[in-house]
C-alpha positions as CSV (number, residue, x, y, z in Angstrom):
1,M,5.5,29.6,-44.2
2,H,8.4,30.7,-46.4
3,P,11.4,28.5,-45.8
4,D,13.8,31.3,-45.0
5,A,16.0,31.6,-41.9
6,A,13.3,33.2,-39.7
7,G,10.8,30.5,-40.7
8,A,13.2,27.7,-40.0
9,T,14.1,29.2,-36.7
10,H,10.4,29.4,-35.8
11,M,9.8,25.8,-36.8
12,A,12.8,24.6,-34.8
13,A,11.6,26.4,-31.8
14,G,8.2,24.8,-32.1
15,V,9.7,21.3,-32.4
16,I,11.9,21.9,-29.4
17,E,9.0,23.2,-27.3
18,R,7.0,20.1,-28.2
19,L,9.9,17.8,-27.3
20,Q,10.3,19.5,-24.0
21,H,6.6,19.3,-23.3
22,D,6.7,15.5,-24.0
23,G,9.8,15.0,-21.9
24,I,11.8,13.8,-24.9
25,T,14.7,16.3,-24.4
26,E,15.3,15.0,-20.9
27,L,15.6,11.5,-22.3
28,L,17.9,12.5,-25.1
29,G,20.3,13.8,-22.4
30,G,19.9,10.7,-20.2
31,R,21.9,7.5,-20.2
32,H,20.2,5.0,-22.5
33,D,22.0,2.1,-20.9
34,E,19.8,2.6,-17.9
35,P,16.8,0.1,-18.0
36,R,14.4,2.7,-16.7
37,V,15.4,5.2,-19.4
38,R,15.0,2.7,-22.1
39,A,11.6,1.6,-20.6
40,D,10.4,5.2,-20.5
41,A,11.5,5.9,-24.1
42,Q,9.4,2.9,-25.2
43,T,6.5,4.1,-23.1
44,L,6.6,7.6,-24.5
45,L,6.2,6.3,-28.0
46,R,2.7,5.0,-27.1
47,A,-0.3,7.1,-27.9
48,G,-1.9,8.5,-24.7
49,A,1.2,8.0,-22.6
50,P,1.2,10.6,-19.7
51,R,3.5,13.5,-20.3
52,R,4.7,16.4,-18.1
53,Q,2.8,16.5,-14.8
54,R,2.8,20.2,-14.1
55,E,0.3,19.9,-11.3
56,L,2.6,17.5,-9.5
57,E,5.5,19.9,-9.9
58,Q,3.3,22.7,-8.5
59,A,2.4,20.6,-5.5
60,V,6.1,19.9,-4.8
61,R,6.9,23.6,-5.0
62,T,4.0,24.5,-2.7
63,I,5.3,22.0,0.0
64,W,8.8,23.5,-0.4
65,R,7.4,27.0,0.1
66,L,5.5,26.0,3.2
67,R,8.8,24.8,4.7
68,Q,10.7,28.0,4.0
69,P,11.7,30.4,6.8
70,D,8.8,32.6,6.0
71,G,6.4,29.7,5.4
72,C,3.9,28.0,7.6
73,P,4.8,27.8,11.3
74,W,3.3,24.3,11.6
75,D,4.9,22.8,8.5
76,K,8.3,24.2,9.3
77,V,8.6,22.3,12.6
78,Q,7.4,18.9,11.4
79,T,9.7,15.9,11.4
80,H,9.3,12.3,10.1
81,E,8.5,11.3,13.7
82,S,6.0,14.0,14.4
83,I,3.8,13.2,11.4
84,K,4.3,9.4,11.0
85,K,0.8,8.6,12.3
86,N,-0.7,10.9,9.7
87,M,0.5,8.6,6.9
88,I,-1.4,5.7,8.4
89,E,-4.6,7.8,9.1
90,E,-4.7,9.2,5.6
91,A,-4.2,5.8,4.0
92,Y,-7.1,4.3,6.0
93,E,-9.3,7.2,5.1
94,A,-8.5,6.5,1.4
95,V,-9.4,2.9,2.0
96,D,-12.7,4.0,3.5
97,A,-13.5,6.0,0.4
98,I,-12.7,3.0,-1.8
99,E,-15.0,0.7,0.2
100,A,-17.7,3.4,0.0
101,V,-17.3,3.6,-3.8
102,D,-17.0,7.3,-3.4
103,A,-14.8,8.6,-6.2
104,A,-15.0,12.3,-5.2
105,H,-14.0,11.4,-1.6
106,L,-11.3,9.1,-2.9
107,R,-9.8,11.8,-5.0
108,E,-9.5,14.1,-2.0
109,E,-8.1,11.4,0.3
110,L,-5.5,10.3,-2.3
111,G,-4.4,13.9,-2.4
112,D,-4.0,13.8,1.4
113,V,-1.9,10.6,1.1
114,L,0.3,12.3,-1.6
115,M,0.7,15.3,0.6
116,Q,2.2,13.1,3.3
117,V,4.7,11.7,0.8
118,L,5.6,15.2,-0.4
119,L,6.0,16.5,3.1
120,H,8.2,13.6,4.2
121,A,10.3,14.1,1.0
122,Q,10.8,17.8,1.7
123,I,11.7,17.1,5.4
124,A,14.3,14.7,4.1
125,A,15.6,17.1,1.5
126,D,15.9,19.8,4.1
127,A,18.0,17.4,6.2
128,G,20.2,16.5,3.1
129,E,18.9,12.9,3.2
130,F,17.1,12.4,-0.1
131,T,14.7,14.2,-2.4
132,F,11.3,13.6,-4.0
133,A,13.2,13.0,-7.3
134,D,15.2,10.3,-5.5
135,I,12.0,8.6,-4.4
136,C,10.6,8.7,-7.9
137,R,13.8,7.4,-9.4
138,D,14.1,4.5,-7.0
139,L,10.5,3.6,-7.5
140,D,10.8,3.7,-11.3
141,E,13.9,1.5,-11.2
142,K,12.2,-1.0,-9.0
143,L,9.0,-1.1,-11.2
144,V,11.1,-1.7,-14.3
145,R,13.3,-4.3,-12.6
146,R,10.4,-6.2,-11.3
147,H,8.4,-6.2,-14.5
148,P,10.7,-7.9,-17.0
149,H,7.6,-9.4,-18.6
150,V,6.7,-5.9,-19.7
151,F,10.0,-4.1,-20.2
152,G,12.4,-6.9,-20.7
153,A,12.8,-9.7,-23.3
154,G,12.3,-13.4,-23.1
155,V,10.0,-13.2,-20.1
156,A,6.2,-13.6,-20.4
157,A,3.3,-13.6,-18.0
158,S,-0.2,-14.6,-19.0
159,D,-1.9,-14.1,-15.6
160,A,-1.5,-12.6,-12.2
161,D,-0.2,-15.8,-10.7
162,E,2.7,-15.9,-13.1
163,V,3.5,-12.3,-12.4
164,L,3.8,-13.1,-8.7
165,D,6.2,-15.9,-9.5
166,I,8.3,-13.4,-11.5
167,W,8.3,-11.0,-8.6
168,S,9.5,-13.7,-6.3
169,R,12.4,-14.6,-8.6
170,V,13.4,-11.0,-9.1
171,K,13.4,-10.4,-5.3
172,L,15.5,-13.5,-4.8
173,E,18.0,-12.3,-7.4
174,E,18.1,-8.9,-5.6
175,R,19.0,-10.6,-2.4
176,R,21.7,-12.7,-4.1
177,D,23.2,-9.6,-5.8
178,A,23.3,-7.9,-2.4
179,A,25.2,-10.8,-0.9
180,E,27.7,-10.9,-3.8
181,A,28.3,-7.2,-3.4
182,E,29.1,-8.0,0.3
183,V,26.1,-5.9,1.4
184,A,24.4,-7.5,4.3
185,P,21.0,-8.6,2.8
186,A,17.9,-7.9,4.7
187,G,16.3,-10.8,6.6
188,L,13.4,-12.4,4.9
189,L,10.8,-10.8,7.1
190,D,12.6,-7.4,7.5
191,S,10.5,-6.0,4.6
192,V,7.3,-6.5,6.5
193,P,6.6,-3.3,8.3
194,H,6.1,-3.5,12.1
195,A,3.5,-0.7,11.9
196,L,1.1,-2.8,9.7
197,P,-2.1,-3.9,11.3
198,S,-1.5,-7.2,13.0
199,L,-3.7,-9.3,10.7
200,M,-1.9,-7.9,7.6
201,Q,1.5,-8.4,9.2
202,A,0.7,-12.0,10.2
203,Q,-0.5,-12.9,6.7
204,K,2.5,-11.3,5.0
205,I,4.9,-12.9,7.4
206,S,3.4,-16.4,7.0
207,K,3.3,-16.0,3.2
208,K,7.0,-15.2,3.1
209,A,7.8,-18.2,5.3
210,A,5.6,-20.5,3.2
211,A,7.5,-19.4,0.1
212,C,10.6,-20.9,1.7
213,G,8.7,-24.2,2.3
214,F,7.8,-23.6,5.9
215,D,4.1,-24.4,5.6
216,W,1.4,-26.9,6.3
217,D,0.3,-29.3,3.5
218,T,-3.4,-28.7,3.7
219,T,-5.9,-26.3,5.2
220,A,-7.1,-29.1,7.5
221,D,-3.6,-29.3,9.0
222,V,-3.8,-25.6,9.8
223,W,-7.2,-26.1,11.5
224,D,-5.5,-28.8,13.6
225,K,-2.9,-26.2,14.6
226,V,-5.7,-23.7,15.5
227,D,-7.2,-26.4,17.8
228,E,-3.9,-27.1,19.3
229,E,-3.3,-23.4,20.1
230,R,-6.8,-23.0,21.5
231,R,-6.1,-25.9,23.9
232,E,-2.9,-24.3,25.0
233,F,-4.7,-20.9,25.5
234,S,-7.4,-22.6,27.6
235,A,-4.7,-24.2,29.8
236,E,-3.3,-20.8,30.9
237,E,-4.5,-18.6,33.7
238,R,-7.1,-16.2,32.7
239,G,-5.8,-12.7,32.1
240,S,-2.1,-13.8,32.4
241,A,0.7,-12.8,30.1
242,A,0.9,-16.4,29.0
243,A,-2.7,-16.4,28.0
244,L,-2.2,-13.2,26.0
245,D,0.7,-14.9,24.2
246,E,-1.2,-18.1,23.5
247,F,-4.2,-16.2,22.2
248,G,-1.9,-14.4,19.8
249,D,-0.9,-17.9,18.5
250,V,-4.5,-18.8,18.0
251,L,-5.0,-15.7,15.9
252,F,-1.8,-16.2,14.0
253,S,-2.8,-19.8,13.2
254,A,-6.3,-18.6,12.1
255,V,-4.7,-16.1,9.7
256,N,-2.8,-19.0,8.1
257,V,-6.2,-20.7,7.4
258,A,-7.2,-17.5,5.5
259,R,-3.9,-17.5,3.6
260,K,-4.3,-21.2,2.6
261,E,-7.8,-20.5,1.4
262,G,-6.9,-17.4,-0.6
263,I,-8.7,-15.0,1.8
264,D,-7.3,-11.7,2.9
265,A,-7.6,-11.9,6.7
266,E,-7.6,-8.1,7.2
267,S,-10.4,-7.6,4.6
268,A,-12.4,-10.5,6.0
269,L,-12.3,-9.0,9.6
270,R,-13.1,-5.5,8.3
271,H,-16.1,-6.9,6.5
272,S,-17.2,-8.7,9.7
273,C,-16.8,-5.5,11.7
274,E,-18.9,-3.5,9.2
275,K,-21.5,-6.2,9.2
276,F,-21.7,-6.1,13.0
277,R,-22.0,-2.3,12.9
278,V,-24.9,-2.5,10.5
279,R,-26.7,-5.2,12.6
280,W,-26.1,-3.3,15.8
281,A,-27.5,-0.1,14.3
282,A,-30.6,-2.1,13.2
283,M,-31.0,-3.4,16.8
284,E,-30.8,0.1,18.1
285,A,-33.4,1.3,15.6
286,A,-35.7,-1.6,16.5
287,A,-35.4,-0.9,20.2
288,A,-36.0,2.8,19.7
289,S,-39.1,2.1,17.7
290,R,-40.5,0.5,20.9
291,G,-39.3,3.4,23.1
292,Q,-36.5,1.3,24.5
293,S,-32.7,1.4,24.8
294,L,-30.5,-1.6,24.2
295,E,-28.9,-1.1,27.6
296,D,-32.2,-1.7,29.3
297,L,-32.9,-5.0,27.6
298,S,-32.3,-8.5,28.9
299,H,-29.8,-10.9,27.2
300,E,-32.7,-12.9,25.7
301,E,-34.2,-9.7,24.3
302,L,-30.9,-8.7,22.8
303,E,-30.5,-12.1,21.2
304,E,-34.0,-11.8,19.7
305,L,-33.2,-8.4,18.2
306,W,-29.9,-9.7,16.9
307,A,-31.6,-12.6,15.2
308,Q,-34.1,-10.2,13.6
309,A,-31.3,-7.9,12.4
310,K,-29.5,-11.0,11.0
311,R,-32.6,-12.1,9.1
312,E,-33.1,-8.6,7.6
313,G,-29.5,-8.6,6.3
């Protein structure tokens, strides 16, 4: 190309277009004293780093369009409260796809989870509360802040355990900063959602308490606590409110055994539920092959089929 004015203009336009495509122009206009901006600038220099996500922008616009006055009658009337259960349901369906090792299904279910995020963000934007951009910005700031071993200097982590230690220190610093700023810090357990499944909630609560030194010395000590709670449960009237309360203590103590042993209690129970499903289905199949139904069998016959299903896997 001849280096005349037209050629230079064409070359400059091409360079600008490429910079815009890679998101560099946005960084150039940003504040480079912000840790997340510096971190992103470093990341963009790496080969293969994700660039503009046009598909995400299109999805954001589609959700916005659905909420417009002439949009979808259902989407327009939704609130945070009306669709809150959908978030839980979609997340569990994604987990099912993961456990089934079904990539195609997982791809679809993750899209449904993302749709919930985008819809909640648009509901908030319509109410003047916050936007999807605010969500992304806050997330990015938190990720950079809690990964000083990646984006900072003088901090290193060689394994996952060291990373967890770093996260704990950063979170503690965040609480101290909030106190110094005269902002009432959240309680230690306030970050554990009440909507979590009970086993997950119990394990997260006990883990946070243990981090403050409120813990048993050994797993054997926790088993002693389980036995103590079992005795207290047995002493209560069957079906009473006190019995319900004491049985909850039995479960909570058992979850602490899992925590001390490095076992995820929720995953362990899900595995047992799935194992029971498989064995029960095998029992049904075995009974059907004899022209029988499980409901018609005696306890001894059921036990025999259960033992057979257990032997077969």
